[in-house]
C-alpha positions in Angstrom: 120.1 54.7 79.7 116.5 54.8 78.8 115.4 56.1 75.6 112.8 59.2 75.5 110.2 56.8 74.7 110.9 54.4 77.3 110.9 57.3 79.8 107.7 58.5 78.6 106.1 55.1 78.9 107.4 54.8 82.3 106.0 58.1 83.3 102.3 56.8 81.9 102.8 53.5 83.9 104.2 54.9 87.2 103.5 58.5 87.8 100.1 60.1 89.0 100.3 63.9 88.0 98.6 66.7 89.6 95.4 67.9 88.1 95.8 66.1 85.1 93.7 63.3 83.1 95.5 60.9 80.8 94.2 62.2 77.5 95.7 65.6 78.3 99.1 64.0 79.2 100.0 62.2 75.9 103.1 64.2 75.1 104.5 65.5 78.3 107.8 67.9 78.5 110.5 66.1 80.1 112.3 68.9 81.7 116.1 68.2 82.3 117.7 71.3 82.9 117.6 75.2 83.4 119.5 78.5 83.4 118.2 82.0 84.2 114.6 82.1 82.5 115.4 79.1 80.3 114.4 75.9 80.8 115.7 72.9 78.3 113.5 69.6 77.6 114.7 66.2 77.2 115.0 66.7 73.4 117.5 69.6 74.0 114.9 72.1 73.1 115.2 75.4 75.0 112.0 77.5 76.2 111.8 80.7 78.2 109.9 79.7 81.1 107.0 82.1 81.2 105.5 81.0 84.6 108.8 80.6 86.7 108.2 76.7 87.1 104.9 77.4 88.9 105.3 81.0 90.1 108.2 80.3 92.1 111.6 80.2 90.6 112.1 83.9 91.4 115.9 84.1 91.1 116.1 81.7 88.0 117.3 78.5 87.3 120.7 76.8 88.0 121.8 78.6 91.1 124.6 76.7 92.2 124.7 78.4 95.6 121.5 77.2 96.6 122.5 73.6 95.9 125.4 74.3 97.8 123.5 75.8 100.8 121.6 72.8 101.0 124.9 70.3 100.2 126.6 72.1 103.3 123.7 72.0 105.6 122.8 68.4 104.8 126.7 67.5 105.8 126.0 69.3 109.1 122.4 68.4 110.2 120.2 67.4 107.2 117.1 67.1 109.5 116.0 67.4 112.8 112.6 67.9 114.6 111.6 71.3 115.4 108.8 70.0 117.9 108.9 71.5 121.4 111.9 71.0 123.4 114.0 71.3 119.9 115.0 73.8 117.3 118.0 74.3 115.2 120.1 77.1 113.7 118.6 77.8 110.2 115.1 78.1 111.4 116.1 80.2 114.2 118.0 82.5 111.5 115.2 82.5 109.0 112.5 83.4 111.4 114.8 86.4 112.6 115.4 87.5 108.9 111.7 87.3 107.7 111.1 89.7 110.8 113.1 92.5 109.2 111.3 91.6 105.9 107.7 91.1 106.5 105.0 93.6 107.7 106.0 95.6 110.6 103.6 94.1 113.1 104.3 90.3 111.9 107.5 89.0 113.8 106.8 85.4 114.6 106.9 82.5 112.0 105.7 78.9 111.9 107.2 77.0 108.8 105.4 74.3 106.8 106.4 72.6 103.6 104.0 74.4 100.9 101.4 76.4 100.3 98.4 74.2 101.2 99.9 73.4 104.4 100.2 77.1 105.1 96.5 77.8 104.4 95.7 74.9 106.8 97.9 76.4 109.4 96.1 79.9 108.8 92.7 78.6 109.3 93.5 76.5 112.4 95.5 79.6 113.8 92.6 81.9 113.3 90.1 79.2 114.9 92.7 78.8 117.8 93.0 82.5 118.1 89.0 83.3 118.9 88.7 80.2 121.1 91.6 81.3 123.1 89.8 85.1 123.2 86.5 83.7 124.6 84.9 83.7 121.0 84.3 80.1 120.0 81.7 80.5 117.4 84.0 82.7 115.2 84.8 79.4 112.9 83.9 80.5 109.2 85.8 81.8 106.6 85.4 83.9 103.8 87.1 83.8 100.4 86.7 84.9 96.8 85.7 83.5 93.5 88.9 82.8 91.3 91.2 82.8 94.4 93.3 79.8 94.8 94.8 78.7 98.3 95.7 75.0 97.6 93.8 71.7 97.4 93.9 70.1 100.6 90.7 69.6 101.9 90.0 72.7 103.9 92.1 74.7 101.4 90.3 73.5 98.5 86.9 74.6 100.2 88.4 78.2 100.5 89.8 78.3 96.6 87.2 79.7 94.4 88.1 77.7 91.2 84.8 75.3 91.0 87.0 72.7 88.7 88.6 71.9 91.9 85.6 70.8 93.8 83.1 68.0 92.4 85.1 65.0 92.7 86.0 65.7 96.2 82.9 67.2 97.7 81.2 67.7 100.2 83.5 70.7 101.0 84.1 71.5 104.5 81.4 73.3 106.0 81.8 76.9 107.1 83.4 78.3 103.9 81.8 81.2 102.0 82.8 82.9 98.7 82.1 86.3 97.3 82.9 87.6 93.9 86.5 88.7 92.9 86.9 92.4 92.4 87.9 91.4 88.9 88.2 95.2 87.4 87.6 94.1 83.7 84.4 92.2 84.7 83.2 93.3 87.8 79.6 94.9 87.6 79.4 97.8 90.2 75.9 97.3 91.9 76.3 100.8 93.6 77.6 103.1 91.1 77.7 106.0 93.3 80.8 104.2 95.2 84.2 103.2 93.3 84.7 99.8 91.8 87.3 98.7 94.6 84.9 100.0 97.5 81.8 98.4 96.1 84.0 94.9 95.6 85.1 95.3 98.8 81.6 95.8 100.3 80.6 92.3 99.2 82.6 91.2 102.1 80.7 93.4 104.5 77.5 91.9 103.0 78.6 88.4 103.4 80.0 89.0 107.2 76.7 90.4 108.1 74.6 87.9 106.5 76.4 85.0 108.4 76.7 86.9 111.6 79.9 88.7 112.5 80.2 86.4 115.7 80.5 83.5 113.4 83.4 84.5 111.1 86.8 84.1 112.0 88.7 85.5 108.9 88.8 86.7 105.2 91.4 85.2 103.2 92.7 86.7 100.1 95.5 86.9 97.6 97.0 90.2 96.9 96.9 89.6 93.3 94.5 86.6 92.3 97.1 84.2 90.5 95.7 81.0 89.3 92.3 82.4 88.7 94.1 84.5 85.9 96.4 87.1 87.3 93.9 89.5 88.8 94.9 92.4 90.6 92.3 94.6 92.5 91.4 97.9 92.3 93.7 100.5 94.2 91.4 101.1 96.9 90.0 97.9 97.6 92.3 96.2 100.1 92.2 99.5 102.2 88.2 99.1 102.5 88.7 95.5 103.3 90.8 96.2 106.1 88.5 98.6 107.3 85.7 96.0 107.2 87.7 93.6 109.0 88.6 95.7 111.8 85.0 96.9 112.1 83.6 93.4 112.5 86.5 91.8 114.4 87.3 89.7 111.5 91.1 88.4 110.8 92.7 89.3 107.4 94.9 86.5 106.0 97.1 87.5 103.3 97.8 84.8 100.9 101.4 85.6 99.8 102.3 82.1 98.3 102.6 83.7 94.8 103.0 87.4 95.8 105.8 87.1 98.1 109.4 87.7 98.0 109.5 90.3 95.1 107.0 89.0 92.5 105.0 91.9 92.4 107.6 94.6 92.8 107.3 94.7 96.7 108.7 92.1 99.3 105.1 91.5 99.7 101.8 92.0 98.1 99.7 94.0 100.2 102.5 96.8 100.6 101.1 98.1 97.4 98.0 98.9 99.1 99.3 100.4 102.5 97.7 97.9 104.9 99.0 95.0 106.9 97.3 91.4 107.4 96.7 89.8 110.7 98.3 86.7 109.1 100.3 86.2 106.2 101.1 82.9 104.5 104.2 82.2 102.1 105.8 79.3 100.3 107.0 79.2 96.5 109.2 82.2 96.2 111.0 81.9 99.9 113.3 79.0 98.2 112.7 79.8 94.7 111.1 76.4 94.7 114.7 75.0 95.0 113.3 72.8 97.9 110.0 72.7 99.5 109.2 75.4 102.3 106.3 77.4 103.3 104.9 79.2 106.5 102.5 81.7 108.1 103.6 84.8 109.8 101.3 86.1 112.8 100.9 89.6 114.1 102.1 90.3 117.3 98.6 90.5 118.9 97.8 86.7 117.7 101.3 85.8 119.3 100.6 87.1 122.5 97.5 84.8 122.6 99.6 81.6 121.4 102.0 82.4 124.1 99.3 83.1 127.0 97.2 80.2 127.1 97.4 77.6 129.6 99.3 74.3 128.5 95.9 72.2 128.3 95.0 74.8 125.8 98.3 75.0 123.7 98.2 75.5 120.1 98.7 71.6 119.1 99.5 72.3 115.7 102.3 70.4 113.6 104.4 69.2 110.7 106.8 66.6 110.6 109.1 69.0 108.3 108.3 72.6 110.2 111.3 74.1 110.5 113.5 71.7 108.1 117.1 72.7 108.6 118.0 72.3 105.2 114.8 74.0 103.8 115.6 77.0 105.8 119.3 77.2 104.7 118.1 77.3 101.4 115.7 80.0 102.0 118.5 82.2 103.6 120.6 81.7 100.6 117.8 82.4 98.1 117.0 85.8 100.7 120.6 86.6 100.4 120.5 86.4 96.4 117.3 88.4 96.1 119.0 91.1 98.4 122.3 91.2 96.8 121.1 91.4 93.4 118.1 93.6 94.1 115.4 91.7 92.6 112.9 92.9 94.2 113.2 96.6 92.6 114.2 94.8 89.4 110.7 93.0 89.4 109.1 96.4 89.8 111.2 98.1 86.8 111.4 95.0 84.4 107.5 94.1 85.5 106.3 97.8 84.8 108.3 97.4 81.1 107.1 94.0 80.5 103.5 95.2 81.2 103.9 98.3 78.8 105.1 95.7 76.0 102.2 93.6 76.7 99.7 96.6 76.3 100.9 96.8 72.9 99.0 93.6 72.0 95.8 95.7 72.2 96.3 96.3 68.7 95.3 92.6 68.0 91.6 92.4 67.6 90.7 89.9 70.0 92.9 91.2 73.2 90.3 92.1 75.7 92.5 93.1 78.9 96.1 93.2 79.8 96.9 93.5 83.4 99.6 93.0 86.0 101.7 93.8 88.8 105.2 93.5 89.1 106.6 90.2 87.3 102.8 89.0 86.8 100.7 89.5 84.1 97.4 88.1 82.5 96.5 88.6 78.9 92.5 88.0 78.0 91.4 87.0 75.0 87.8 87.5 74.0 85.6 87.1 71.0 84.2 90.6 71.1 86.3 93.5 72.6 83.3 96.0 72.6 81.1 93.6 74.4 83.8 91.6 76.3 82.1 88.4 75.1 84.3 85.2 75.6 85.1 82.7 72.9 82.6 79.7 73.1 84.3 76.7 75.2 84.3 74.7 72.0 86.6 76.7 70.3 89.3 75.7 72.6 91.1 79.2 72.1 93.3 79.1 75.1 94.9 75.3 74.4 95.3 76.5 71.0 97.2 79.5 72.0 99.2 77.5 74.5 100.3 74.9 71.9 101.3 78.2 69.4 103.4 79.6 72.3 105.3 76.6 73.1 105.9 75.7 69.4 107.6 79.1 69.4 109.8 78.6 72.3 107.4 79.8 75.4 106.2 77.7 78.0 103.7 79.1 80.3 100.3 78.4 81.6 96.7 79.8 80.2 93.6 79.7 82.4 90.6 79.4 80.3 91.3 82.1 77.7 93.6 84.1 79.8 97.5 83.7 79.3 99.1 83.9 82.5 102.8 85.1 82.7 105.3 85.3 85.8 108.8 84.7 84.7 111.9 84.8 86.9 112.7 88.1 88.4 116.1 87.5 86.5 114.2 87.8 83.2 116.3 90.2 80.8 114.5 93.0 78.8 115.4 91.1 75.8 113.6 88.2 77.0 110.4 90.0 77.8 110.5 91.6 74.0 110.7 87.8 72.8 108.0 86.9 75.1 105.6 89.9 73.7 106.5 88.8 70.4 105.8 85.0 70.8 102.6 85.8 72.3 101.4 88.1 69.6 102.4 85.4 67.0 100.6 82.7 68.8 97.4 84.9 69.1 97.4 85.6 65.4 98.1 82.2 64.4 95.3 80.8 66.8 92.6 83.7 65.8 93.2 82.8 62.2 92.3 79.6 62.8 89.0 80.2 64.8 85.7 81.0 63.4 84.4 83.8 65.5 
């Protein structure tokens, strides 16, 4: 058995880690076990998992029934291609089940291995649709700053976080960004309108500027996740849907994070009373126990896919689309969510979490506390009156993250925003612990920073 130091050395020598420069990876955590909302490192120390792994372990760690579902399916049929001419029972059953859970107009599903593949599938499906209905010039995509849709080349081009761009540019042509609705910092250019409508109208301006006959779709997360947990204004998406309908632009809902109960509803746009044309998903569909993602398309898009002549068929595919084992795990995961009523629990515990976190406003540098269901962001600022951020040189976010980790909470900090998305099974007592750890970490950090 290798020592911990030998394992760390092997990590440095052989693994390339996502998004990581070696200077930021000197003392990584080696995670070895988990149960519920707790993860355990190689030294035996326990931490509350403040981000559900990576926004995805919705039902919590250590669910033996999910391992059993994978094992049983692997014993029977681990894998077979779902290409035309073949199918399998778990994929069929999962698609049928999703038609019960998704938006009423979305009843047809294609499976991928994760979120970025789902984004690519959405883009290709949108372009396919417009070509098939005789509008081949509609090829552009509009997305939002602070949005995250993956980092494959087209998904990265839609992602509105510039840190992902420089070393891989040029980005794919035809991707346009508008500002996030970001309620805490949005500056309304038309004060006679609500902030939500004014923010949505930026989409209309972009469509008109680019030319409606050239725009295929608008892609948006119901709650922006990796950009800092940003729920929009309540009237934002209703106006977005109106704009998309008026200009004949498809609406793609990126439910990779917000799907499967995370926001206190099965899917995020349910909060706003609208339906998308395409919905993409991953993460929570298996609670991260095995890679799986996909897209669901509206009935009108599906009818077009089915009606084109063979030479114009939907020539899109992945080797692992409809993977039997992944689909079997997804079915078992959904059964847990339903049996334990975790969607309702996310709503109730999420409300409690947000109320408790709002107590942090008593601290001098807490500028904004926001959230939806089991997602929350705590934004720290140098001056709460002006919303002025801390200087980057102060490294406030990095320092707070270090202080939280030292106290037993492991989560992500984006800039100076603490991001939370604990498993849906997180207890009220653990929420109280999270809030106390964050408060202590903020106070310890700010005490050491000259403002």
